N, C-alpha and C positions, 0 to 999 in steps of 0.2 A: 363795350360791355362784355363781349365774349371772353376777353382776357380775364376779367374779374370773375365771371361765371366759372371759367376753367380752373382758376386758382382756388376758388371756394369749393368747387366740386372735388378737385384732387385732394384737398385737405380733408373734406368730409369723408371721402372713401378711405384715405390713409388712416385717419384716427378712428374710424369705425373698425378697421382691421386691427389697429393697435389695442382697442378695447377688447376685441375678440381674443387676441393673444393673451392679454392680461387675465381675461376670464378663464382661459384654458389653464393658465398657471394656478389660479386660485382653485379651480375645480380639481386639480391634481395634487394639491398640497400634501395629501396623505398617501399618495401613490408612491410606493417604494420603487426606486429606479428611474423615476421621472426626472428629467433634466429641465430646469427652468429655460423658457424660451424668451427671446428678445426680438422685437421688430426693429428692423433697421430702415430708416427713412433717408431719402436723398433728394436734393433739390433738382427740379427739372432744369434743363438747359434754358437759359434766358433767350428772349427774342429781341432782335435789334429794331429800333425805330429811329426816326430822325432825331429824337431827343436823347437817345442812348439805349441801353439794354434794360429790358423789363423782364422780371421773373414770370415763370409760367406755372408755378405751384410746386407740388411735392409728389413723389412717388414712393411706393414701398420697394426698397431694394432687396429685402429678403427677411425671412424669419429664421433665426439661428438658435441652436442649442448653446447654452453656456456650460461648457465642459473643459476639462483639462486632461489631455491624454496621458500625461505623466502621472497624475494622481490616479487615473483609472488603471494604469499599469500597476501601480502600487497596490491598489485594491485587489487586482487579479492575483498578484504574487502572494499577498497576505492571505487571501482566501484559500489558495492552494496549500499554503503552509499551515494555516490554522486547521483546516480540515484534516490534513495529514497527521498532525500532532494529536488532535482529539481522538481520531480513530485508533491511531497507534497506541495511545495511552489506554484506551478502553480494553484492547486485547492484551496488552502487556500486563495490565492490572489483573486480568482474569488468570493469566498464567502464574503471576506472582502469588495470588491468593491461593491457588492450588498447590504449588510447590512448597510454599512457606507455611502452609497450614499446620499448626502444632499437632493436630489430630489426624488429618487426612494425608499429610506429607509422608515422605519416606523415613525421615530421621527417627521418629519414635519407634517404628517397627524394626529398623535396622539396629537400634540400641537394644531392643527386646530380644532380637535374634542372638546377638553376641552375648547378651546376659544369659540366655539359655545355654549357650556353649560353655560359658563360665560355670554355670550350675552343674553341668555334666563333669567339668574338670574338678569341681569341688567334691562330687560323689560319682565317680565313673562307673560304679556298679549299679546305680539306680536306674531301673527300667523306666520309672515314671519321669525322671529328668530327661532321659533320652527321648521319650515319647513327646514331652513338651518341646524338646529341641526340633523334632520333625514337624510338629505343629507350627512352631514359630518360623521354620523354614518355608512351610506352605503359606503362612500369613505374609512373609516377606515377598515371596514370588507373586502372591495375589496383589500386594500393594504396588509392586512394580507394574503389573498388568493394569491395575486400576488407573495409575497415573498416565500410563501410555494411552489407555482408552479415552481418558478425559482430554488429553492433548490432541488425540485423533478427532475427538468431537469438535474441539476448537478449530482444528484444521479443516474439517468438513464445512463448518460455518464460514470460514475464510474463503474456501474454494467457491462456495455458493455465492458469497457476497461479491467475489471478483466477477463472476458471470453476470450478476445483477447490475454491477456498476458499469460493465462494458455495454450492456443493453441501454442503460441511461445515457452513456456517452454517445452511442449511436443515435439515439432519439434526439439529443440536443444538437449533435452535428447536423443531422438532417434538417432540424428546425432553423439553424443558423444559415444553412445553404439556401433554404427557401426564402428567408428574410433577405439574404443577399440578392436573390433574384428580384424580389419585390422592390428593394431599394434601388437597384440598378435601373429597373423599368420606370420607377417613379421619377428618378433624376432625369432620365431621358425624356419622359413626357412633360416634365416641368421646365425643360431647358436648362437644367443644372441645379435647380432648387432641390434640396434634400428633404425627404419625408422624415421629419424629426421624430415623430412618435415611433416609427419603425426602427430608427436608429437606437432609440431607448430600449425597445424590445430586444434588439440584437445584443446590445451591451449587457442587458440583464441575463440573457441566455448564455452569453460567453462567461459572465461571472458565475452563473450556476455550473457551467461546465468546468470552470477552474476549481470548484469545490470537489470535483471528481478526479481531475488530473491537471497537472501544471500545463499551461498552454502559453504559446507565443502568438501574437497577432501581427499581421502585416497588411496595412491598408492598401487598397488598389485604386487606380485612377478613376474607375467607374463607380466608386462608392462602396464596392464590396470589400470584405475583409477576409484574408486567408488566415486560417487557424492551424497551428502546428503543435505537435506534441513531441516529447522525447528530444532527440537531437536535431529537430527540424523536419520530422516526417509530417507531410501534409495530411491533415484530417479534413479540412474544408478548403476547397479551392473554388472561389467564386460561388456559383450555384450548384457545385458538385460536392457531395460528402463521401469520403472514403469510409467503408465499413470496417469496424474492428470485430475480431472474432475471438471468443474465449473457448479454447478447446485444448485437449492434450496434444502436444507437439513432440514430446520427448518419449523416453522409455517408460515413464511412470504414467499409466493410464488414468490415475486419480489426480494428477497434478495439472491444474488449469494454466495454460500459457496464453499469451495475448499476441495476436498478429494482425497486421493490416492486410485486408483482402484487396489486392490490386488485380486488374484483369490479367488472368493467366498466371498469377503468382501469389504466394503467401509470404509476407515479410514479418518474421518474428520481431516483436518490439518489447517483450517482457522486461528485458534487462535495462532498457533505457527509459522506461516510464518512471516518472517521479511525481511527487506532490499529490495533493488531494486524497480523497478516500481510496481511490484505486492504488495509488502509490503506497499508501499506508498499509493496505492489505498485503501487497507484495512484500513490503519491508517486514511486516509482522511474520510472514511465512519464512522469509529468508533469515531474519535476525533474531527471532524469538522461538518459533516452533521448531525449525530445523535444528538449530544448535541445542535446544532443550532436549529434544528426543534423542539426538546423538549423544549428548552428555549423560542422559539417564541410561541409555543403552550401554554406554561404556562402563558406567558404574555396575550395571547388572553383569556384563560379560567379565569385567575385571574381578568382581566378587566370585563368580562361578569358577573362573580359571584358577585364581589363587587359592580358593578354598578347596577345590578338587585336587589341586596339585599337592597341598599339604595333607589333605585327608588320605590321598592314595599312598602316602609314605608311612601311614600308621597301620595298625591292626585292630580288629574288632574284638568283642568279648570272647569269641571262639578262636582267636589267634589268626584268623584269615586276613589277608591283605585288604586294606580299605579300597573301595572303588570310588566312583564319582558320587559326590553328595548332591550336586546340582545337575540338572539336565541343561546342557548348553544350548543357546539359541542357534539358529541356522545362519543368520545373517541374510541380507537381502541383495539379490542379484537380479537386475532387470534387463530384459532383452531389448536392445536398441531397435528403433523403428526401421523397417526396411532391411533388416539383416538377411543375408543370404545363408548364413550358417544355421545348422540345426544343433540342438543341445545347448547347454549353458555351463559355465564354470561352476565348480563346487568350492565353497568357501570353508576354510578351516582356521580356527583361532590357534595361535601358537604362543603368544607372549603378552600377558596382561599389561606389563609395564610399557610396552611399545605401542599399545592401542592409542589412537587419536580420536578426535571428534569430527574428522573430515569424511567427506564422501569421495569416491574414486571413479575412474573410468578405465576399463580395459578396452583398447582399440587395436585393430589389425590394419597394418599398412600394406598388406599383400605379401610381406616377407616375414615379419615378426609381430608378436603381440607386445604392446606397451601398456604399462600401468602408470597412470598419472593421478594426482589429486584433482578434484573438480575445480575448474577454473584455471588450471595450470597446464603448461605443455611440457614441463620438465619430467622425463620419465623416472619413476622410482625403481622400476625393474623392467626387463625385457626378456622374452623367451621365444623360441621357435614354436610353431604350432604343435599342440599336444603336450607342451611343457607346463611349468609351474611358475607363477608370478608370486613373489614373496616380498612383503614390505609392511612396516607399521603394525606388527603383531598378528598378521594373518597371511594365509596363502590362498591362491586361486589355482585349482587344478583344472587345466584346460583340456585334459584328455578326452572329455566327453563332447567336445565341439568338433563338428565335421562340416566340410564344405564352406569354410570361411572365405570371404572375399574382401578385398581392400575396401575400407570404410565401415566394416562391421564393428560393432561396439557393444559393450555391456556396462551399465551403470551399477556400481558396487557400493552398497551402504552397509558396512560391517556392523554398525550399532543402531541404525535408525529404528528398527522394529524389535531390537533384542529384548527390551524390557517386557514386551508382551509375551515373549517366548520362553522366558526363564521358568524353570520348574524344579521340583525336588525329585531326584532320581531314587533316593534311598527310601525304602518302605519298611524295613525291619529295624526297630530300635537297637537291637543287639549288633547290627552291622555297622553302627557308627564307630569309626576307628579312633577311639579316645587314647589308645596306647601306642607306644612305639615298639617296633620289634625288639624282643629281649636279646641280649648278647649271648645268653646261654640257650642252646637249642632245647626245646621242650619246656622251658620255664614258663610259669603262668604269667599272664598279662593282666589278671584281675587286680584292680586297684591302681593300675598304671594310668596316669592322666597327662603324661608329657605331651602327647600329640593334641589333646584337647586344649591344653594351655597355649600351645602354638597356634591352634585355630582361633582361640579367643583373642589372641593378640593381633589377628589380621584386621580387626576393626580399626585399629589405629596404625598398623604398619604401613609404610609407604610403598605400596605395590603398584601404583599407577603413575602415569606421566613420567616414565623413566626414573622411578623411585623418588619422586618429589611430593607425592600426595597419597593419602590413604583412601580407603573406600568411603568412610564417613566424610572426610574432608572434600572428596570430589563432589559429593552431593551438596555439601554446604557451599562449595564454589558455584555450583549451578544456581542455587537459590540466591546467592549474593549477586551473581551476574544479572539474573532476571530482575532482581530488586533494584539494582542500580539503573538498568535500562528503564524500568518503570518510573523511578523517581525523576530521571532525566526527561522522560516523556511528559511527565506531569508539569514540570517546570517549563518545558518548551511549549506545551499546550497553553499554559497560562500566559506566557509571554507573547506567543503568536496571536492569541485571542485579543490581547490588548492592542497589539499592532494593527490587527484587522479593524477593531473599533475605531482606532485613531485615524486610519486611512479613510474609513467610511465617513467619519465626522468631517475630515478635511474635504472630501468630495461633496458632502452635504453643504458645507460652508460656501462652496463654489457653485454647485449646480442645484442646490435645494431652493425651494420657494420660500421667500420671506414675505409673510402676509402684510407686514407694515409697509414694505417697499412696494408691493403690488397695489396696496390701497392708495398709496401716494401717486403711483403711476395712473391708476384708474381715475383718480380725481383730476389729474393733469390732462389725461386724454379726453375726459368728459368735457372739461372746460374748453379744450381746443376744438372738440367736435361742435360744441355749442357756438363757439366763435366762428367756425367755418360756416355753420348754418346761417349765422348772422351776416357773413360776407355775401352769401348767396341771396339772402333776403334784401340786403342793401343794393346789390347789383340789380335785382328785380325792380326795386323802387326807382332806381336811377333810370332803368330802361323804360319804365312806365312814364316817368316824368318827361323823358325825351320824346316819347310818342305823343304825349299830350301837347308838347310844345310844337311839334310838327303839324298836328291837326289844326292848330290855330292858324 
């Protein structure tokens, strides 16, 4: 009788737990990230008797999550890609709306300025036309400054969001490490059985993390998962999370960089982070804001240099030589962190046509100064201490630097802030040099408009990019470039969004709870439970009958 009782009892307990697992699935049908669980039953080892082997009942072998790691990997990748494209598109769209705005953009004011120059050419003696020209010049410089400020505003938002995203990453990394600890402890306590609900929580947290930055995961033998970012830098190792830091690490104190804080060291990882919201913010800064401000600044400097050069070749209403019409920007030179040198280089613009949209670095190797483009090691120019570095339409006078040591450097941005610094130097309408010097000494220049015509032609003359583009065209190229990136980001965001939905739907088809299936399982387990109870009842009846027979 004990064998029948054991069989019935084992079945009763097994199907009671099967009903509990089914109930857990049903209870969490609406819980996002929940993975359907399945109870696995196994037959007990049989017992031998003289007549053969007899079964001993059933045991619960385990309760497992129904998951597919390949599909989960797709979800993580698509989550990082979708978040990156969505955020990138949002910021690209803002820049595009600003630069391409028919009213707030640069194009209409630039046209009005050169139209005012043409008006002076049409009537070079008109003081009113000259005054309008000065006003249009001020309006043009104000518009340059306005666009620069608006781009700076977007930059500040991006910098703030980078810091906020890093804090979120740190919080999620800490949470994943804590779940790793709980999972490892749970597996140890249960003799190898995994705490499925904690695994779901960890997967959901890793997916949320992938929305901030692209991650790779590496399962460990104790049930924990190592999480890596970039090129394999560990963010979570077992129950330990590495802290990310968002802080200025370079010469620009306003530029947030990202680093891994290891014991005793700081490892910069800005350049290797990709995907997710954080990757998008870094890409927006590098691919949208930096090039846009450099291009806008090049247009401003190119306009000022070419206009001043032509204006200086003419004479004003009083026959005096023309001076600078525009006040040139200073350019941006940033002192490298940890420099031993005192002082800084002085930047001077020399050639509008040679200006680029690149950033540069001047570095000292202990013997000579080298000028390279940012991201390159090929020197454009070299000089001894105290000399001059000249390249790409500007010069750096190093005579003001003292005490330089090997490793000292300066970051040079010839056009990054130039749009904000452009101004009109001319204040007297009569001082506008509309005429060219007469061939006959003492001859009157009243009514001469030859220089004004030349100045009016600068709007379309190819004075930038080694004579391949004009002032107006350079801005149109900027607008087109940002517009193309915005459109590409929009298409990519839509495509990545659909891919994410598809991968989540595939995961749901594997791991999601199907109520019809669970209802069928519940009915089956209920019937098995009732039958097991009947086995126990039958065994009891048989035992009672046996006792009655013995008593007789």
